[in-house]
N, C-alpha and C positions, 0 to 999 in steps of 0.2 A: 366388799369382796376383797380378798387378799390379793396382793400383787403377785403375779406369777413369775416374775423374774427378779433376780438379785444381782447386784454388782459385785464383781471380784476384781482382783488385780489384772487378770487376763481379759476382762470384759464382762459381758452379761451372759449368765448361764441360767438354765432352769433349775430350780430347787426341787429335789425329789418330793419333799413334803408338799410344796405348793403345787407341783405338777399333779399329784394325786387329787388335790382339791379341784383343779381344772378338769380332770377326768371325771370326777364326781359331778361337777356342774354339767358337763357335756352329757353324761348319762341321765341326769335328772331332766334336762331339757328334752332329751330323746324320749324318755318315758311320757312326758307331758305331750309332746308332739304326736306320739303314737296314739295317745288317748283321744286326740282331736280328729283322727281319720274316720271317715264316714262308714267304711266297710272294709272287708278283708281283701278286696281287689286292689286297694291302695296300700302302698307300703313306704316306709321311711328308708331312704338310701343312705343318708349321711347327715350329721349335725357338725357344723364347723363353727367354733367360737374363737374370735380373734382375741389376742392378748396384747394388742398394740395400745399405745397411749391414746386417750380420747375416748369417744363413745365406743363401747364394745359392739362388735358386729356379730349377730347370731344368724347364721345361715342354715336353713333347714331345706334339704333336698328331698323331694317326694317323687314317686313314680307310681305307676299302676299297671296292672296286667293288660289293660286296654288304654293305657296312657292316662294323663292327668291334665285337665284343662285349667284355665286361669281362674274359673269360678271355684274350683276345689282349692287351689292355692290361696285364694282370697279368704275363703271360709276357714281354712286351717290357720291362716295368719291371724284372723280376728279372734278365734277361739284360743290359740296359743298365746297371743299377746295378753288376753284377759287372764289366762291361767298363770303366766309368768308374773304379771303384776300382783295377782292375789297371793302367790306363793313367796314373793320377795326373794327369789333365788338370786336375782341380779340386783344389787343394791345401788348401782350407779346407772347413768344413762346408757341405753343400748339401742341399736337399730336391728329390727327383726326383718329378715328377708326369707320368704318361703317361695321356692321355685322348683322347677323340674330340672333334671340333668340336661345340660346343653350338649350339642354335638361334640364339643371339645372336652367333655367330662367322661372319663373312662368308666366302664361298667364296674360296679362294685359287688353286686350280688348275683348269684346264679339265677335268681328269679328274673333278672333283667335279660339274661341270655334267652330264656324260654320265650319271652314275649317278642323277640327279634328274629325268630327263625324265618328264613327266607330273605333276609336283608343282607346287604353287603357288609363285610366286616374287615377290620384291620386289627391284627393281633401282633403285639410285640411280645416275644417270648423272653424268658429269663436268660436264654442263650444269645440274646441280642439279635434275633432273626425277626424280620418283618414278614408277615404272611397276610395276604389279602385274598378274599374269596367270599362266597355266599354261605351263610350259616345254614347248614342242612339239618343238623340234629344236635340235641343237647341231652345229656343225662347227668347224674350226680358226679361222675368222675371226669368227663371230657366233653369237648365240643367236636363236631365234624364240619369242616369247611370244604366247599367244592371250589376248586380253582380251574380256570379256563386257560389253556395254553393254545396258542395259534401258530401253526407252521404252514405258511402259504395260505391256501384256502381251507385247510383242514383244522378244525377246532377239536381239541381233546379235553375231556373233563376228567379230573382226578380228585379223589377225596383224600383229605388229610385229617387225621385225628390229632387233637391237641389236648392233653390232660390239663385240667384246671391248675394243677400244681406247677405247670410250666408256663403259665400265662402271667406276664408281668403287668401288661395293660391291654385292654381291648376296647375298640371304639366301633360304633355303628357308622357306616359310611353313608353319605348323602347321595341319592340318585336323582338326577334331574331329567329322567326319561319321560 
């Protein structure tokens, strides 16, 4: 595998030519991982390939319309590992990790929003505003959050529309009720 970084007088920088190779590798791993999914209810969220010295880390993040369990991750890991070894895409040592997005991982795909309707959400907008509420509705253009405000004993509910184009990051909030 080509080295992804080159040294310059100013320090280390990404080479445009080599960065394209990295992106090609990431895309090829993505295609292989996609082919390892059992059905259309499962989907690939992200592929992250480290470029640090030492064994390369290949992180594959999966999700599903009804979630993904450890058995699915293990099966995809076995099949993807075999496919990577047979394809010789990565010619040095690597560590493969197949996992689901954790609570600290922001949502990346609109599909993830649909599966979380009814759950608590924390949205960071591009205007640097933090909005928390319950995800009421999702469509191709926006999400609708319901916020509770409390004045004394009176609780007021208000809905807020947030276009996807204004969302910088969004997280599902954990509820321990």
